[in-house]
N, C-alpha and C positions, 0 to 999 in steps of 0.2 A: 356225168360225173356223179358218183355216189356221195351223199352227204351224211354226216354223222353228228348226232347231238350229244353234248356232255355238259355237266354242271360246271359252273365257273362263277367267280366273283369278279365283277368289273367295277370300275369307277366311272361315273358319268360326270361330265363337265359342262358348264354353261359358258359359252363364249359371249362376251359382252357385245351386244349389238347384233349378233348373228341372227338369232331368232327372238331377240328381245325378252329372253327368259322364259319363253314358251316351251322350249325343248331342252332336255339334258341329253347330250350326245355321248355315246359309248364308243369304245375302240374296236369292238367286235359286234357282229350281227346277233341280235337277241332273237331267240326262238320262243321262249316262254319266260315270263316274269314270275319269280318266286317271292323275293323279298326286296324291299327298298328301305334304305337307311339314309338319314340326313345327319351328318356329323355323329355317326354311331347311335342315333336314336331311331328305333324301329318305327317306320311310318306305315308299312304295308307288308302283310304276309299272306299270300294267296293260298298257300298250302293249308295253314291252320286257321284261315279265315279271320285274321286279325286286321282291322282297319283303324289305325290311330290318326288317320289323316282326313278321311271323309271326302276324298277326291277320286274320281274315276280315272285311274292311270292306265294308259294304253301304250303299246309299242308303235313307233312311227311306221309309216308305210315302207320305208327303206329297211327298217329293222335295226338301224344304227342309232337309236335313241328312244327316249320315252317322253311322253307329254300327257297333259291332263285333258280329258275329253270335256269340252265346255258345252256340248250340245244340250245337256239337261240342266245346266246351271242358270240361275236368274241373273239378269244384268243389273247394273247399279241403279237404274231407274226404279225398279221394283222395291229395292231396299230403301232408297231415299223417300219414296212416296209413302212408305209405312213407318217413317221416322227412325229407321235403323241405320247403322253404319255398314256400308258395303264391305264384304270380305276382300282381302288382298288379291284373291284370284282374278278379280275384275280390273285390277290396276294395269296400266299399260306396261309396267315393269315386268309383269309375268310372275308365275308361281315359283319357278326355279331361280335361285339366287347364285350369282357368280362367286360369292364368298363362302359358299357351303359345299362340302364334299358329299356327294351322293354315292352310296355303295349299292350295287345291284347284284343280288343273288339270282342267277338265271341259268337257263340252258342256252348254250350257243351252238350254232351250226357251223361245221367246217367241211370243206371238200376233201380233207385229208383224214385218213383213218387213224384213230388213236388206239394204241395197244396192239394186240395180236390180230392177225388176219382172220376173218370169219371163213369157215370152210363150208 
């Protein structure tokens, strides 16, 4: 099957308890992440290299969601030992909130051709 990529705006949702706020799920498979908004506030723009969020956002292995890569982040012990307040990324509730609407500007992949046939 031939696959075609096209730009789209998707809304990502967080199911309470499903991934404990670690993943925001989308309704279509994401190929490439361009922009991420939370309640219409720009968090990330990979095309113009704008990062207002300071988290490493990645596409899930299935492609049907986004998550924060925690591999390079410090855990709560490091913050507490240095007398600092740990960031909310280390909370068990997760980074993505169920009461927030996430808008994702992305390229999605489909098995159906969009537009005219290529010759």
